[in-house]
Structure formats: structure tokens, C-alpha cells
N, C-alpha and C positions, 0 to 999 in steps of 0.2 A: 231553269229552263232554258235550254239551248235555243239557238235562233231557228233551227230546222223545224223543231216540233212547234214553234210559234207560227210559222208561215203555214204548215199543215192545217193547224186549227184554224187558222184563219181562211183557208181555202174552204174548208169544210163547212165553215158558217155561211159562206158565200154561195156555195153549192145548195145549201138547204134553203137559203133565203131565195134563191132562183129557181127553185123546183117548181114545175108547173108552168113556167113560162116558156113560151114558145120562142124558137129561134135557133141560130147555129152555134152549137157546142164546141166548135173548134178555136175559137178566140179563147175560150176559158181554158182549154187544155194546152194551149201554147203559153197562156200566163202560167198555169201551174208548172209546166216543165222549166219555164224561165226561172222560176221562184225556187223550184228544187236544184236547179243548177247554182244558183246564187247562194242557195243553203250549203250545198256541198263545199262550194269554194270557202265559204266562211268557215265551215267546219274545220277545213284543212288549214286555213290562215290560223284558226284558234289553236289547232294543234302544234302549229310551228311556234306560235307565240308561247305556249305552255312549255315546249322543250327550250325556248330561250329563256323562259323564266327560270326552270330548273337548273340550266348550265350556269346562269348568273348567280343563282342561289348557293351553288358549289363554290363558285369562285369567291363569293363574298364570305363564305365559311372559311375558305383558305386565308382571305385577306384578314380575316379577324384573329386567325391563329397567328399570322405573322406579326400583327399588330401587338398581339399578347406577348409573343417574343421579344419583340423590340422594347416593349414596356419593361419586361425582365432585365433587359440589356441596360436600359436606361437607368433603373433602379441600381443596378450593380455598379454602374459606372458613377452614380451619384455618390454611392457608398465609398468607392475608392477616391474619388474627390474629397470627400469628407475626411477620410483618413489621411491622404495627403496633406490636407489642410492642417490637420491637428500635428502632423510631423513637422510641416513647415512652422507653426507656432511654437512647438517645443525647441527646434532648431534655433529659431529665432530668439527664445529665451536663453537658450544655452550660449549662442554667441554673445548676447548682451551682458550674462554674468561673467564670461571670460574676459570681454572688454573692461567690464568693472574690476575683475581681478589683477588684470593687467595695469590699469591705472593705480590700484592700491600699491602694487609690486613696485612700479616706477616711482611712486612717492616714497616708499620705503627705501629704494636705491637712492634716491635724492638725499634722503635724510642721513643715511649711513655716509655718504659721499661727503656731506658737510660735517658730519662727526669726525671723520678721517682727517679733513682739511684742518679742523680745529685741533685734534691731537698732534697733527704733525707741526702745527704753529707752536704747540706747546713744547715740543722736544728741545731740549737744551743741548748744544753741543759743547761737551766738556773736553778740555785738554789736559790730560793727565802727565804729571811729572814723573821722573824715573822714581823718585820716592814713593809716589802713589802706586806706581806698578809693583814695586817690590814689596809694598805692604799688603797689597792684595793677594800676591804670589805667596807669600808666607801664610797667608789666611786660607788658601787654597782655592781662591776665586779669581780668575782671570779677568782683565779689563773687558768690560762690556758684556760679561755672560749672566750676571745678575740683575734682573729687572728691579729688585728691591733697591740695590745699589744706585742704580740709574734715577729712581724716582725718590730720592731724599735721603739717601746714604743709609738706609737701616740695613743692618746685617742680618744674614742667615746662618744659623748653627749647622755644623757639620753633622752628618748622621752618626758619625763616631762619638762626638760629644753627647749627642742624645742617648745613645746606646748606654754609655757608662753612667750618666746620670740616671737612667732607669734601672739599669743593674742587669739586663739581660738582652739578648739580641733575638729579633724576629727573622727567621730565616724561612722565604718562600721556596717550598719543594714539592716533589712529586713523592706519593706513597705506593704506586702501584706498578712501577717498574723495577723488577729485580735487577740488581747490578748497579742502578744509578741512584733510584730513590724509592726505597720499598718499606712498608711497615708490616711486621709480622703480627698478625692480629692475635696469635696465640699469646706471645710474649710481650706486645706493646714495644718492640725494639725496632728503631730505624736503622736502616744499613743501605750500602751503596756509595759510590764515587763521590756523588752530590753531597751526601750526608757527612761523608769524611771530609770534604771541602769545608762545609758549614763549622764542623768541629775545629778544623785548622784556624779559621778566621777567627772564631771565638777565642781561641788559646792564643793567638798573637795579640789581641787587644786586652789581654790579661783577664779573661773571663774563665769559668769552669766550664768546660764543654760538656761535663756530664749533668750539670745543674742549670747552667745560665743560657741556655738556648730554647726557644720557643719555636717548635718546627710547625709551619702554617701550609696546609694543603693550598697550591695554587693551580687552578685549573688553567687550560690552554687559552680560553677565551677571556679570562679575567686577570690573569697574571700582572699584565702591564698596569691595568686599572689599580690593582692592589700595590703595585710599587708606588705609582703616582700619588695614590691617596695615603701613603705611608702605613698602610696595614703591614707591610713587611719592611724590614731595613734592607735586604739584599735578595735577589731572586738567584737561586742555584738550583735549577730545574730543567735539565735538558731542553734549553733554549736556544735555538738557532740565531746565530748574529747574521742579520741582513742588512743592507744598506737603508730599506725604508724604515726598519724598525730603529736603528741607530739615529737616523735623522728626524722621524716625526714622532715618535711615541716617548719624548722625553726620558730616553734610556742612553745609559753610557755602559758599554761592554768592557769587562776586564779580560783576563787571558783566557784562552780557549782550553778548557779542561777535558775535552773529548772530541776527536775529529770523526764524525758520523758520516752516513750517506743514507738516503731513503731507499727503502725496498717496499716488498709486499710479501706478505705471508698469506698462504692459500689453503684452502680445504681441498684435499685430494678426491673427495668424492664429487666435488663440483667440477673441477679442472685436474686432470692427472698431471704428474710431473713433467712427462714429455722431455722436451729440451730444458726443461728448468728456466725457461725465459717467460716474462710478463706478457710477451707479446701474443701467448695463447689464450688471454684472458677476454677475447671478444665477447660482450653481452654480460660480462660480469657485474654482480653488485659489490661495490667496494666500499667498506667503511673508512672513514677519514675524520681526524680530529677537527671539530669547528675552530676556526681562527687559528689554525696551524699553518705552517709554510707548506705543509705536505698537500694541502688542497690545490695550491697553485702548481706545484710540481707535478703533481698526478695529472692535472689537466693538460700541461703542456706534454708530458711524455706521451700520453694516450693519443692526443690530438695530432701531434706531430706525426704518428704513424698511423693515422687514420682508423685506429681500433675504438669501437663504440663500447661503452660501459656506463652504469649508473652509479652516481656518487650519492652514498648514504651518511650524512653528517652525524657524528656522535659527540656528546658534550664531555664524555669521560673515558678513561681506559676500562673502567669498570663495565660501561655501556658497550663498548667495542667488544669486550670478551664475551658478554652475553649474546650480543647479536651474532657473533661468530660461531658460538657454541649451537645456538637454535637454528642456524642455517638461514638467518635473514641476510647476512652478508655472506658471500662466496670467498670474500679475501679482506685483508685489512692492511692499509698502507701506513708507514710511519717511518722513524728512525731505524736503521739496521739493528741497533743497540737495543731498542724497545722490541723489535720483533722477535729477536733471540729470547729476551726475557718473556714474551707472551707466549712463544712456543714453549719455552720451559715451563710456564704455569700450566698450559694446557695439557702438556705431556703429563704432568704430575697431579692432573685434576681427577681423582678416583671417581668421583661422582658423573663426570661427563664419560669417562671411559667404560662407564655401565649403562649409559643411556642409548636410546635408539637414534640420537643425533650425532653420535661419536663419529669422527672422521680424523684419520691422520692429516697433519698439516706439512707443508713444505715452503721454504723461503725462495723466492726468485733470485737468479743470480744477477740480475740488472740492479745497477746503481742509478737511480732517478735524478739524484742531485747531490751536491756537497752540503753537509750540514755540520758546520763547526758550532759546537755547544760551549756556550761560555756563561759565566756569571753576569749579572747584570744590576747596577746601581742607578739612582736617578741622576739625570743630566746636572752638570755644574756642581757636583758634590766629590770635588777632586781629591781631597785628603783620604775620604773614605773609600772612593775607587782606587786609590793607590794602594790602599792596604789590601783590599780583596785581590787585586792583581798580583802583587808582589807576594803575597803569601803562597800563590800557586807557583810563580816563578821560583820561590825559595825552595818549594819542594821538589821542583825538577832539577834545581842546582845541586840540592843535597845528593840525589840519586847519582848524579854526574860525577860528583866528588866524593862518593862512597861513605857518605854519613847517613847513619840511620838511626831509627827509634831506640836502638840497642847501645850505639857507641857515640852518641853526639857529644856526651859529656866529656868522654875521653878524647874525642877528636878535638873539642875546643881546647882542652888543655895543651894537647901536643901541637896543634896547628900555631897556637898563640905563643909557644915558648920562644923566647928571644935566643937568635943565633949569635955566634961570634960576632957577626957584623952589625948586630943591633936590630935586625929585621926579624919579623916572626918566622916560624919554620915553614908554615904553609899560609901566606897572606890571604889568599882567596877563602879558604875555609875559614881562616881566622875572623875575616871581616862577616861572612855569612853568619857565624854563631855568635858574634859578640858586638855587632854593631847595628845601629838604629836607622841609618841611610837616610834620616830625616822624614821617615815616615810617622803619620799621625798628626795631631793638631797641636798649636802651640799650647793649650791647657792640656792635651792628654797625648803626649808623645808615646810611641811605641818604646818598650824596654829595650836595653841592649841585647838582651838575650830572647828577644821575641821569638826566633827562629826555632831556639831549642825548646821553647813552650809549644811550638808547632808540631816538632818532630816527636815529642812526647805524647801528643794527643793524637796525631794522625800519621806520623810515620813519613818517609819520603815518597815521591811519586809512584815508585815501582811498588812499594809496600802497600799504599792506598789502592793501586790497581789489583794488586793480587787479593786484598781483602775483598774487594768488590766482585772480580770475575773469576777468580781462582781459589785454590784450596787454602790459602793464608799461610803457606809455609815458605814463601820467598824470603831470601835473607837480606833482600834490599841492595845488593850490589853485584849480583852474577849475571844480570841481564834477562830479557825475555824469555830466551829459550829455557832457563832455570825454571820457570814458572809452570805449574802442574795442576791439572784438574780444572782448566779454564773454560769457562762457559764462553767467553770471547777471548781467544788468544791476542796478545800484543805484538807477538813476533811477526814480523813482516808487513805490520800496517803502519799507517800514518801516526798511530798513537805510540809507537816506538820512539826511544830517544833519537836524536840525530846521529848519535854514535853507532846505532844499528840500523840506519837507513830511513827512519821515520822523520816526522817534523815537529815532535815535541820539542821546544827549543826555548832556553830562558836568556833575557839579555843579562849583560854583565851585572853582578851584585857587587857594586863598588861605589 
């Protein structure tokens, strides 16, 4: 009940109680009027208070909403702080682990340095006499080159002695490159310039080149490991002679049997011939043999010209062949001789010619690098390396001298015939065909007619080249222009004899 109603009821009760009493009613009326005015004033004040309370209630609700939002923010910040604390703890643990690893590595370094100091202290400085040097030279090991000799004087056998004791030679080769090292799966016959070289070396040391050679495929990534582990006796497998390989891979190179250069074989459906240059291959997927010099050469060539490409490593020629056929690779890079052989194989692949993936191929005109290909033996295997090297030089000298697989016996007789002055009719040819030159080991020197055996097995350099890359009809004496049906012509190239403007050249055989 509000205040106004209460006052009115009170007035009525007062009026009733005074009814019948005599006197002046004006005083009561004034009182009632005054009370009514107060009631109205109180009612207005109450309305104002109610409005104020309503406004405050609204403000309170707004404040509650703000408080709720702030509580949510506080919870989110608390979660972030918790996450950051966890990250800090993780990072602290990582730092502690790294510090522990650092301490361990420092301890290992200190241990190794101590071991190094001890070993250096154990090294004995030995002064060799002239007789010592001569003895080691005759055995084929120069002073200081054999660790075994430096640590107790134990001797190391020459690979040549090991081969002859075994009875056959293990030649590391390639079987997928027509012209250099190729295996005909139908006949099981190996052919190519590298194979002919293997046969020549076997013949020179007195083995039967048809029976006493084990051809062992040596992949690009494993060939030097196979040589070091003595899985093979000699590596004759399109191997580029480089400074780092010569110095760091326990390898010793013999004469260069093919001067090559790196190129690129391209699918024409991916990149048209255009100018014939590889600088058109921006964005190309290019296959390259893992562990080959071709990888670095390719990167250098394209990077220096600002041309982007994707390198796709392959472990074998077979893999590169298949990836080029199925379009995984737009191009393949390697030695130019290998590219010519690969193109020949693709052009003669009837299954591919009939497939939806078929595309003609072209070889870019650019030469990306020098690739001198040479035979390789193990380091410090001097007598064996000399044999491998001088077999090749002998084949070059024979062609320069007009000595072939057909006339070597006659040439030996004629050249060594004594003239009136007591000298040989042709001393140079006579030496080539009838002298040992000190090649071989003390236990197994080469025969005096070792070069005649080489010619019987492999012919001279020109004959070997013709058998590998041409139609096999070369007479061995008429020069590169007389070779016909060549997959890779020798005329006008670095592989021609010096007399023809090439750089195939042999030191003096004397």
C-alpha cells in the first residue's frame, strides 16, 4: 500500500471519529489538503526513485556483461601463459640437452687430440739410403707411399702378382653404353672400346682374353668403392679423370682412352630442337647419374646462366632410359658418347616406337665440360698402373707406326732385321714389338712380345675405335677419314691421332 492511500484512510477514520462533534471543520480540511500535498510529493519522489533504480539495474546488467567478457579474456590469457610456460620449459630442456651434447663433443675432441698427439709421438723419422730407394723403386713402391712399409716394413703385393696367382683378371666395366661398354643380352657378348681395352691388358700380362677375364658391372656410385675393396682389379668404365678423384679416392689414373664432353639428350615433345641449345630447357626435369661428375657440371652450367631446372637422380643407365621413355624426365645429361649410344638405343627400341609415350630425341650442341675418360687402378700400385697405362700407349704407337693386328708378326721381323751398320732396320717398331721396357714386377715381368699379344687380341688404337663405333672395316693404317659407318666419327675430334689434329698421343716407347 502506497503512502497516499494510507493517509486517506487515516483521514476517513478521523472524520468518522469526529462525526457529530460540533465546531469548525476548516482546520480539518486544511490538514487533509496538506497531507494530500505531501502524499503527492512523496509519490513523485517514489517515481523518481523507481526510475533511478531501473537505470541502475540496466547499468548493473551492462557491468555484469563486461565482467563476464573480462573473465573470458582472463581465462584466455591464462591459457596463453600456460602454453608459453610449457614452451619455455621445452626450450629450457632443449638448451640443456644441447649443452650436454656440446660437453660430450668437446670431451671427444679432447680425446681425439690426445690420440693424435700420441700417434705423432710414435712416428719414426726414417732416413733412406740410395740402396733403399732403389729397392723400393724396383718393387714399384716409392719412398713414403706405403703405410705398411712405414709401420714395420711389411710388403704389399702388386695387383699384377695377385691376378696371375689367381689366374684371371677382374675388370670393372659398364654394360649399358653401346660403343664403350655394352652387353648384348641375346648373345651374352660384351663389346665396346672399354671392353677392347680390358682384353688388351689381359693379353699383355699373358692371360687368355677370351677365357681369363671376369667382367664385373661397376655402377657410377659404387665403382670406386669396388676398386678400393678389391672387388675389381682395374676400372675401365667411362670414368672421368678429375683432381678430387685422383687425390681423395685412393685412385690412380692411367692413360686417357677417350676424350669426351658432357651434353644433354632431349625429348622433342617436351622441348623442340629450336636453336639446338640447352639454354631452351628452362623448367625441364633432367635425369643425371648419382655420384657422377655430370651432376656438378649440370648445376654449374644452368646456374651460371640463370636457367631453372629440376634434377632427377638415377642410379643406373637402365633407370635413366626408362624415365626418359615414360616422360618422367624431359632430358638426360651425361658424357656425349653415352648420349649418342642412348639415342641409338632409343631409336632402335621398337616397343617404345609403338607406345603412346614415344617421342623423337635430339642432342644439344652445347658441351658443358671436359670429360677425359681413363682407366683407374688403386693408389701406390705402381707396376700394375704402368702396365694398364702403357698398353694403351702401345696401341696408339702401333697405329702411328702402321702396325696392325694383321701385320705385327711381319713388322717385327722386318723392323728388327739387322742392317749393314749393325742396327735394326726400324728401331722404334722393333722396340715396340720385342721389348719389355721394364714393365711388370720382379716375379712377373711382361714378356718381350707383350705388345704383339695385345695387337693379336685387340688391334691397334684405330682398329679398336673402328670396332667400337664404326663398321669394323678399317685397315688400321689409313687414318680416321677411312673409317666408315661410324656412330661417332673420330675425324676432326680430340680422339684423332696428333698427326690428324687430335690429342691422342703416346710418350716414347723406349
